[in-house]
C-alpha positions in Angstrom: -12.6 -16.4 24.6 -10.2 -16.1 21.6 -10.1 -12.9 19.7 -8.3 -11.9 16.5 -7.8 -8.3 15.4 -7.0 -7.8 11.7 -5.7 -4.7 10.0 -3.8 -4.2 6.7 -0.3 -3.8 8.0 -0.6 -4.9 11.7 1.3 -1.7 12.6 -1.1 0.5 14.6 -4.8 -0.2 15.2 -4.7 -3.9 15.5 -1.6 -3.8 17.8 -3.4 -1.2 20.0 -6.5 -3.4 20.1 -4.5 -6.5 21.0 -2.6 -4.8 23.8 -5.6 -3.0 25.3 -7.8 -6.2 25.1 -5.1 -8.1 26.9 -5.0 -5.4 29.6 -8.8 -5.1 30.0 -9.7 -8.8 29.7 -6.9 -10.8 31.3 -7.2 -14.5 30.6 -8.6 -14.0 27.1 -6.5 -15.3 24.2 -5.9 -12.2 22.0 -3.7 -11.7 18.9 -3.5 -9.4 16.0 -2.3 -9.8 12.4 -2.1 -8.0 9.1 -3.4 -8.9 5.7 -0.1 -7.4 4.4 2.1 -7.0 7.5 4.6 -4.2 7.5 6.3 -3.1 10.8 4.9 -2.0 14.1 4.7 1.7 14.3 6.9 3.2 17.1 4.0 5.6 18.0 2.0 2.5 18.9 4.6 1.4 21.4 4.8 4.9 22.8 1.1 5.2 23.2 0.8 1.9 25.0 3.8 2.8 27.3 1.8 5.9 28.4 -1.0 3.4 29.4 1.4 1.2 31.4 1.8 -1.5 28.7 5.2 -2.6 27.6 4.8 -3.3 23.9 8.4 -3.0 23.0 8.4 -6.6 21.6 5.8 -5.7 19.0 6.2 -6.9 15.5 3.8 -7.2 12.6 2.5 -10.7 11.9 0.7 -12.3 9.0 -2.6 -14.0 9.5 -2.3 -17.4 11.2 -5.1 -19.5 9.7 -5.1 -21.9 12.6 -5.6 -19.1 15.1 -8.2 -17.4 12.9 -10.2 -20.7 12.5 -10.1 -21.2 16.3 -11.2 -17.7 17.1 -14.6 -16.9 18.7 -14.4 -13.3 17.4 -12.5 -11.7 14.5 -12.5 -7.9 14.5 -11.4 -6.0 11.3 -10.2 -2.5 11.9 -10.2 -1.1 8.4 -12.0 -1.8 5.1 -9.0 -3.4 3.5 -8.8 -6.0 6.2 -12.5 -6.6 6.1 -12.4 -7.0 2.3 -9.4 -9.3 2.3 -10.2 -11.3 5.4 -10.3 -15.1 4.8 -13.6 -16.8 5.0 -14.5 -17.3 8.7 -16.0 -20.5 10.2 -19.8 -20.2 10.7 -19.4 -20.2 14.4 -17.0 -17.2 14.4 -18.5 -13.8 15.2 -17.2 -11.1 12.8 -17.1 -7.5 13.9 -15.9 -4.4 12.0 -14.6 -1.3 13.8 -13.8 1.2 11.0 -11.3 3.5 12.7 -9.2 6.3 11.2 -5.6 5.3 10.7 -3.4 7.4 13.1 -0.3 6.6 11.0 -1.7 8.8 8.3 -1.5 11.9 10.5 1.7 13.9 10.2 3.4 16.4 12.3 2.5 17.5 15.8 -1.0 16.0 15.7 0.4 12.5 15.2 0.7 11.6 18.9 -2.8 12.9 19.5 -4.1 10.7 16.7 -2.6 7.6 18.3 -4.1 8.6 21.7 -7.5 9.1 20.1 -7.3 5.8 18.3 -6.4 4.0 21.5 -9.2 5.8 23.4 -11.7 4.7 20.7 -10.5 1.1 20.8 -10.7 1.0 24.6 -14.3 2.3 24.4 -15.2 -0.3 21.8 -13.7 -3.1 23.9 -15.7 -1.9 26.9 -18.9 -1.6 25.0 -18.5 -4.9 23.1 -17.4 -7.2 25.9 -17.4 -5.6 29.3 -20.9 -4.0 29.1 -22.2 -7.1 27.2 -20.9 -9.5 29.8 -22.1 -7.5 32.8 -25.6 -7.5 31.5 -25.6 -11.2 30.7 
């Protein structure tokens, strides 16, 4: 299975989704990218480290059309990514997980926002692929 997570900047949600999917579904090909890549958020790296994932190599990436066209599933994690996603091949399953942006949270609640986003993404991964596959 090849999965592509898309987000505007490839700084938070898509990076979390890429790392958590790799952890939960080893052997799957998983990448993330941004419609307008910026830089990976340090809180993303910190949240993943709390979950035992070394994501210190993280960097925001632009969309790779070859990877996108070869993907079985493309998941957009914000409306901007969904609205600006390139046209997908007819065999590619498109999913949209509209999650709040933890990077928009300031102050002491910021770390909690990243934890909440990671928890939501982990739940979506489990519901979408682990539950789906166990019933199949």
